[in-house]
Structure formats: structure tokens, C-alpha cells
N, C-alpha and C positions, 0 to 999 in steps of 0.2 A: 534555370528553367527545368521543367519537369518535376518540380517540387510539389508534393501533395499536401494540401492543407485540410485538416480534418476539423469539422465543426464540432465543438463541445458545448453542449447546452449548459445553461446556468445551474440547473438542478444536478447535472452530472459533476460539475466542478464542486458544488457544495457537498455532494455525497463524498467525493474524494477527500475534501478538506476535513469533513467530520470523521471519516475513517482514520485519517492520519492523526487527528487530535485524540481520538479514542485510543489509538495504539500507543501514543506518547503517554497518556494517562495510565494505561495498563502497565506499561514498562516502568513507570515511576513507582507504581505500587508493588508490582511483582517483577523485580529485575531479573534478567536472564541469568540462568545458573552459571553459564560460562561465557563471559563477554567476548572472549577470544574467538569463539566459534560463531558468534552472531554475524549474519550477512554472508554466509558461505553458500547460499542458495538452498539450504535445507530449512523448510518451515519448522518452527518450534512445535513440539507436541502439543496438541490441543488448540492450535490456531490454524485458521485457514488463510492462505496467501491470496491477497487481492491486489492485482497490479494497479498502477495509477490510471490505466484506461478502463478499469472496471472489468477486465477480462475479455474485452472485445478483440476479435482477431481480424477485423476489417481494416 
């Protein structure tokens, strides 16, 4: 009880899916320079970090 359920519109889900797909394509064409440092919380130079919720803080 007390769990908050957030409504996510169909367009927002589609946007997140397209961003993830584009990121995967980009990474397949331009692999990261150092795979060991990937995912340490630092955005790669030239890329903007977009969280799965689109940056919403609510």
C-alpha cells in the first residue's frame, strides 16, 4: 500500500523506445572508445543523457 503508479502515455513510451533504438544503432556504428568506462554515470562527450522517464522529476 502507498505505492504510486505513474501514468505513461503511449507517445511517451514510443519516444523512449525510439531513443533506445537510436542509441543502440549509434553505438553499433560508433562503438565507445573504452567499453570498461561505459555505464559509470558519466555521459560520453557529445551525447546528452536522457533518462527513461524523459527527465521528469515528478
